[in-house]
C-alpha positions in Angstrom: -41.0 3.7 13.8 -43.1 1.1 12.1 -46.8 1.8 12.0 -47.9 -1.4 13.8 -45.2 -1.3 16.3 -45.6 2.5 16.7 -49.3 2.2 17.4 -48.7 -0.5 20.0 -46.0 1.4 21.7 -48.1 4.6 21.8 -50.9 2.7 23.6 -48.3 1.1 25.9 -46.7 4.5 26.7 -50.1 6.1 27.4 -51.0 3.4 29.8 -47.6 3.2 31.6 -47.9 4.6 35.1 -44.3 5.1 36.0 -41.9 8.0 36.6 -41.5 10.0 33.4 -37.7 9.9 33.7 -37.8 6.1 33.3 -40.7 5.9 30.9 -38.8 6.5 27.7 -36.2 3.9 28.5 -38.9 1.3 29.2 -40.6 2.1 25.9 -37.3 1.9 24.1 -36.6 -1.5 25.7 -40.0 -2.8 24.6 -39.4 -1.5 21.1 -36.1 -3.3 20.9 -37.8 -6.5 22.1 -40.5 -6.2 19.5 -38.0 -5.5 16.7 -35.9 -8.5 17.7 -39.0 -10.7 17.6 -40.1 -9.2 14.3 -36.6 -9.8 12.8 -36.7 -13.4 14.0 -40.1 -14.0 12.3 -38.9 -12.3 9.1 -36.0 -14.7 9.1 -38.5 -17.5 9.1 -40.2 -16.2 6.0 -42.9 -13.9 7.3 -43.4 -10.5 5.6 -42.6 -7.4 7.7 -46.2 -6.6 8.3 -47.0 -10.2 9.3 -43.9 -10.3 11.6 -44.9 -7.1 13.3 -48.4 -8.2 13.8 -47.3 -11.5 15.3 -44.8 -9.8 17.6 -47.3 -7.5 19.2 -50.0 -10.2 19.3 -47.5 -12.4 21.3 -47.2 -9.8 24.0 -50.9 -9.2 24.3 -52.7 -6.0 25.1 -50.4 -3.0 25.5 -52.5 -1.7 28.4 -52.2 -5.0 30.2 -48.4 -5.1 29.7 -48.1 -1.5 31.0 -50.1 -2.4 34.1 -47.7 -5.3 34.8 -44.7 -3.0 35.0 
């Protein structure tokens, strides 16, 4: 997993207060969303690092995202 995305997802997972049987699938779904957004941005000419940074920034704080689930 990419460093930027991996760090974001680790913080998200640590803050996620749901059943552990469901937690991994939610984290995987968010990872897929982030990778899709990153790929889209790379297609527009951003470097991989820039694309990953913009993808996580667009979502906002991983702790806040976790609380909304």
